[in-house]
N, C-alpha and C positions, 0 to 999 in steps of 0.2 A: 085530466078528466077534472072539473070544477066541482064545488064545494057541497051545490046542493046533490048531485051524482053521491059524494063520498058517504053525506051524510046517511041518504037511503042505504046506501050496501050496510052501514053500518048497524043501521034499527031494524034489518033485515036478522042481524045477528051475525051478519061475516065479518071474520077478523078482518085486521086493518091490514095484516099480512099478505090478502088474498086477493090486497086490489090493487090491479094493473095500475100505479104512479112513478111521476120524474120526484125522485126522494135527493134532497143533499144535505150537509149538515151543521154543526156551527159547533168552534172548539174553540175555548179561550180558558190562560191562567193569568191572574195578578201579578205576576211579577215575573222577572226575567231570571230568577235562579234555579242554578242545575236543576235541582230536582224538580221544580216546574217544568220546565222546559222536558223533561223526560215524561213525565206525566204526559202534557198538554199532545207528547207526538203519539204515546199510550191513544189519547181519546179519536184523536184521528184516523191511526190504524185501525179501532177497534170502532167506529162506525162506519168508515168506510167498507172495512169486512162487513159489516151488520147488513151492510145495504145490499152490496153485490152477491152476497150469498142470498137474498130472498130473489126469486125466480119470475116474480110478479112484477120487481120492484126495478126504476131505471134509475143508474146513479149518474149525478150529477156531482163536477169538483165540491167540496166544500166550501168554504170560508175559516178564517185562522187568523185571530185575533189574538198576537205573544205581547206580555208583560205590561194588559194594560188591566185598569180598574175597571171593574162592574158599576162602579157607581155613577159616572162620567160615560154616554152614548155620544158627546159630539167628540168624544178621541178614538173612537171605535172605527177605523176605516171600514173593515173590511165587511161586518158589520151594518152598516151604511150603504154598503156596498151592496150587502144578499137582501135589506129592507128595496133597493131599487129596482133591482132583478128580480123580485118575485114581482112585482107592480107590474114588468114586461113580462110575466108570464110564461120566465125560465122552469121553475117547479110547482110542484104540488104541494110537498110536503117538507117539514124540517124537520130531520131530528139531535135533538141535544141531551147533551148528559142530564143538567137539573136547570132546575129555576134559576140557580145563584151563578150558576152559568152565563147562564140570557142575559140576565137584567139582578142586581138584587134592591131597586127602586119598584116597591108596589104600581106606582102610576105608569110605569115606563113599560114593564111588564104588561098590565093590562093595552097599554095603548099600542104596541107593537104589536101584541096579538090580533088587539083590533082590526089594526092598518093590516096586516097581513092576511087576516079571514075576509075581508073586503078584496081583496086581489087574489080570492078564490084558493089560498094557500093556510094549511093546519100547521099545529109543532104539535113533536109530540116531544115533551119530557121523561127520559125513560126513567130513571131511578123514582124522578116522586109518582110515577105511573100516570098521567096527560094527558090527555091527547085534545088537542082545543077546538079539534070538532066536534064534538059533544056538546048537547045543551050546554049540561054541567059542569061545566071545565074553569067558566071564567067565576063560578065560587070556590072551588077548588084551589082556581089558577090564582085569588086576593086573598086565600087563609097562607098559602104557603108560601107565595112570594113577602106577605109582610112578616113571615116569620125570619126569612134570607134578612131581609132589609134590617130585619133588630138584630140580627146573627151581627151586621158588620155595625152596627152602632156599639155593640158589645164588646166587639172586636176593636174599634178605634177606643175605646174607652177602657177598655185593656191593656191598650200599648201606651195612652197619654199617662196610667197610674205607672204602669214601668219607668218611663221615662223619669215620673218626677222622685219616682224612690231611686235613679242612675243619678240624679241630677243629688241629691241628698249622700249620696253617698261617694260624689264624685268625682264619678266614672265620665270617660272622655268621653262625650259624645261626638255627633255629625263625623263627617265625610273623611272615610279614614284614607285617603289620597291626598293632606293635607297638602300644599308643596311645602316642601323641604323637611316633610315628615316621614316618616313609618311608624305606625301602628303598632304594638304586640299584641296582635289577637288572642292573646291570653293574660296577658297582665292587665291590658287597657294600657297604656305606658308609649307613649312619645318618645320616637328616635330621632337626633340628629340626620339629615341625609345630607353630607358633606359638598357635595357635587351644587345638588340643589338650593344649600343653605347660602354656597357665596354670590349665586344670585340675586340672594332676597335680599341679603346685606346691598347687593351693589345698587337694587329696587331703592330701599331707603336715604342709603346714599345721596345715591342723584338726585330725590326727592325733596331730601333736607337742606341736604349741604350744598347740592350745584343749583338747586331750586331749577328743574326741568319741570316741564307741564307732563302729567299721567300720558298724552299722547307723544309726547317725545320719548320721552321711555320705550311706551310700548313700541313703538318704531325702530330703536335703540339694536332690541332683543330679538325681532322679529329681524335686523337686517341680521344679527349679528346667529342666525338658525336656533334660538332656541325657544324649548316651546314649553305651553306649561304641564301642569301632571295630566291633563287628558289628553296631551299631542296634537293641542292647535296652539292656534294663531295668539298673540297677548292683544288683548282689548285694553282700551279705559278701565272699564268696568271690574276686568280683572285685576288687573292694577290697583286701582281704588281699593277691592275687597281684602289686598293685600297687605295696605297700607294700616287698614285700619280694623284687621285684625290683633286683637290681643294675645295671642297664643304666641306669638313670635316674639313677645318679651315676657313668656313664661307665667301668663296669666291665665289660670281656668276661666272658660266664662260660657254661660249657658241662658235658656229661657231666655232666647230673643226676639222668639215667635212663640205662637202656638196655635194649633189650627182649631176655629171658632165652630164650625159645623161639617159633620163629617158628610153631607148631601154635597154640599157646595163647595166644598174644600178652601170653602174664604178662613184668612189668614187675617191673625191681626199681631204687629208688629211692634215690640214694646220699645218702648226712649231706652237709651244708653240707664237712666238713670236706676229703670225697673229690671237691669241686666242681673243677672248673679254672677258676680264680678271678682274675684281673689287670685292674690301671689301663687302660683303651687310650680318652684322652679324644679319640684325631685319629679315631677311626671308627668310636663311639658318642659324638657331645659329652653331657655331664649334662645334666641338664633341673632337678633340684635339688643344691645343697650335698654335701657329702658328710657334715657336723655333722648339717644336717638328716636326712639316711635315716637315720644310725646311731641316733639319738635317733629316729624314728620302730621301727625295729626292735628297738630296744632294750624302747622299752613294749611292741611286739608279743610277742617272745617272751617278756616278762613276766607277761604278762595270758596268754598261750597257757599257761605251767607254769605257773598260780595254776590254771584253769581243767582243765588234764590231773589238780593233783593232786585235787579235788573232784572228779571222777571217781574216781578210785582208791579215794579213802576217800566209800566208801558209807555212812553213820552221818552225814556232811553233809548227804547228802540225806534222808533220813530226817529229822533232827532240822529239816528246814528250818520247818516250820511244825509249831505246837503238838501237833496229829493226826495229824500225817505216822505213815507207816504203826504207826494205832493204833485204825483203825476197819477193820472185817473184816464180810462178809458174813457171816452164817450159814447161811445155805442151800450156796454157794460155793466160803468160803474165801477167798473174793479181797478183797484191801485196795485200798479206796477211795481216790477222786483229790479233792485241791483241784480248782474250780472257780468259775470267773468270768464273770458272765451278763452280768450290767450296768457300762458303761463305768463310773461311779462307783465302781466295786469293795466297792459295799455289798452288793452279793447274792452271797455267798461261797456257794458250794453244795457237800460233800461227796456226789459219785458211786463205786458201784460200778465195779471197773472192767470187769467185763466186759459192764456195759451200755453201757457206754462202745462198747467194742471193735466188741458184737455186737448192739446196741439191746435192745429192752423185752421183744422174745422169749424173749431166752435168759435175763434175768434183771429181775426185776418189782420187786428191791429199790426201797424209798422213796429219794429224796433227804431229804439233811438240812444245812440253813441251819447255817451256824458261827454266828451270834450265839446260837442256841437252843440248841450243845452248851454256849457260853460259859454261859447263864443256867442250865443244870441242873447246870452243874460249881458255879457261884458256891453256886446254890441246897445242893450237897452240901456245900458248905467249911462254910457255916453249922450244916451240924448236926453238925461237927463241936467246935462253942460253944469257937469261937476268941474270947475279949475283948480286942478291936484294942484300943482304951481303955488296957486295961490294960497290954496289950503296949508301947504308943506313951508311956505312965509311965515303966514299966521301961526303955525306949533315951532318955527324957533322962534322968532321973538318971544314964544312965550318960555322955553326950553331954555335961549341964550344964557341967560342969569343965572338958569340950576347947573346941579350938578349931575353931567351926562352919567344914564347911567345905561353900558354901552350892553351889558347883559354878561359881559366879563365874570364879574365880582360872581355871580349865582351859575355859572363853569366852574370856573374853579371852585366852590361848594360842593359842588357835585358831583367832581372829580375828586373831591377830599373825602366824601361818603363812599365813592363807591370803592376807594384804597384802604377804608377801615372796613367797608365788608372783605375783603378779602383778606387778608390780617385774617378776621377771623376767622372763615374759612382756612386759611395755611395753621391756626390755631386749632380745631378742631383736625383737621387732618392729620396734624402730627397726636392729638389726644387719641385718635383711632386706633395711629401707629402703633402706640406705646402699648395698647388692651390689645393687642393684637387682631384687633378685627378686619386690618386690612393687612396685605405682605409686602414688602415693603418694594419690590417694586411698583404696585400700583404708589404707595406712595410715592416714589420716586420720579413717574410719572405726572401724577394729580400738581406736588410741589411745585416740578420744573414749571407747571403749564400756570399755574398761580402765580411765581418770580417774572416770567415771560411778559402777564398782562399788566402787573407793577410795574417793570422796567418804560411802557408802554404811555403806561397813569403819569411817571417822573417824565416823559419827554415833554408830552400835551402841559403839565403845569407848568414848566420849564418857559415856552415857547406863550402860555396866553403870559405871563406874570410878564416875563418882558414885550408882549404889547400894551398892559396896563402902564406900565413907565414910557412906553415910547407918547402911550397919549397925554399922559399927564405933562411934559415936556413942551406937546407939539401945540399946531393948533386943533381945538377940535371945532372948530364951526363946519367946512365942507366934511370932516365926516359926519355933525350931528345930521348935516343933511340930507347926506344918504341916505343915514340909518332911516328918516322919516321919509324919504323915496320909495326906502325899500318896502316899508311898512306900508305904506299907502298901497302902491303895487300889488301887493305881496296874496298869496292865495287865503290865507287868513278873512286878508280885509273884504274880500271878491265873497265870500262866502260868506261872512255877517250882513253885509249891506244886502245882497240876494234873501238871505233868510228873512232880512226885515223888510222887503219889496216883496216877496213870493208869498202869494197862499196858496194857491193851487194851480193846477194846468190838467185840460185834457189834450188829449187825439187822438184823430180821426183822420182815415181814409180820404182821400179822395176819390168820389168813385170814376173805374172807365181811364184813372190813370194811376199808376203803380209810383210813379217817378215823386210824386207829389203829396204832402200830407197836413194836412191842419194842426196848429198847434195854436189852442186859445192860452192866454194866460191869465191869468186872475189876482191881480196886485191889492193888496193888503193900504197901499199907500191912494191918500186921495188925491188927484188931480186939482188942481186949482186953475190955471189957466190954461186956454187952447195954446198959445204957445210953449207952452214947457215941454212937449216933446212937438218933433218936426211931423212924425205921422202915429196913427196911430194903428194901421198892418202895414205889412212891406214882407217881401219874402228873403229868405235865406237859401241858399246854395250848397249844395254838397257836389265834392265828387267836380265838378268842372273844373275847375284849375290841377287837379292829382293829374296830371298824364302819366302813365304807364303802371299805373294799379287795377287792383281788384274792386275800387270802390267805384257802385255803383252811382247813378249823379242822382239826386233827392236833391225839393225846392222845397221846402217848410213856408205854410203862408200862418205865420206867426201874427193872432191880433192879442190886442190886449184891451182888458178889459181894469177898471179902476173902481176904490173901494168906493162906499159913502160917506 
């Protein structure tokens, strides 16, 4: 039945219950507490019975949102589904308990009731005695919805006031399921859960003493079948939050954040300087020692600062790899990204970013193997006619009369530093054992591991010292020349030369020929004479000499352009 007919019937004095309608209901509670769940069940049963007992109404299965706040409609999936079903004409009337169950936002209440009326659907708020099919309903609805909205504002203020008083009294707030602890509901004091506390100590030791990353720690815990307090797998953020939590060293911590607006739920996060933080080891017994907690958090802060600095400096990312921000799709002017498609990291490929985001239907530019780009640029560099042997002899004349730095002293210094680091770890491990923070078995296992590492380093040191003595006694000329040649032909030298000459390159496919692609290389090098390079355009073929493999044949048509 359409809304026009319903209103005509009501104006004639016919009650709503006497009009033939398809009727559904909507129920909601704002929390998932047991008492609220019972209230929700009562709502659902009451309205289903209320609708079914009316012979003029046809019952349409209702909509229920469990444990979701009324201030936000986006998260109310079944409410939004009800609006969509109303648009499709599945029912004529919605019965609900009161405006506060429908929405505590005045604007949303009016918005959705208007939208429903446009679909020919009215809403009956039973406790408020408002039927939106009636002409005066919007005025009454506005007044009642405003009162409901003000009620949630006052409730939010009461909650905030109560929390502030609790903080003043030093009551422990926050999650009752803090990993490693169990909160006494009566005294509000935390008690250590021994099995979980062992895991907490292990996390701090792995991070602060053994210097493992957050990712490595989470993988170890998941591999050992350990679960978080919510029985979920460990992740980087979970481990990071645990390390940062001052409660684990017996400190009270509150006022880390505050909800600014009860409607938008916008939260302001305070800096550590503004936290309420003080030692309270009676109500919050520590799981880790202060020194271990401080050491772990110092390392965490340093790593976060380093990561933040790296994000700010975009050029760090752009220069991360040799061809980063250097390869572009000629068709779409999008940059190519580096991808590894094999676990052994041998099949490094550069792929158009548009292809990665949207697939081949949006960009069919061919992928390029990094090994083939290296081969092209090595070939290109040889065309500059650099006599490597001549360069080597020139360097020999310069270095022959100098004290040769073979790199041995630097390596010895690094190994000595590593030895000192392990000795420091052994000392810390002994302190933890004496404090009873780790078991004797754990101490023996880690101490043996450190001893084995020290033994290996000692052997390496002896070898280096013997090599250093041999070089002092013998003729170093041949050795020096070999070092120079290795340096000239090294990957680092190749990368430096390529970075120096390469400005950027573009990639495009040759139409109607999948075996060919065009590679336009733009060099920052200024061409001096025509004879400097043998050719400006040449072919580079892939796969033609590779037998018994799945690599397909591709020809690069390489064109070089020079800086002016």
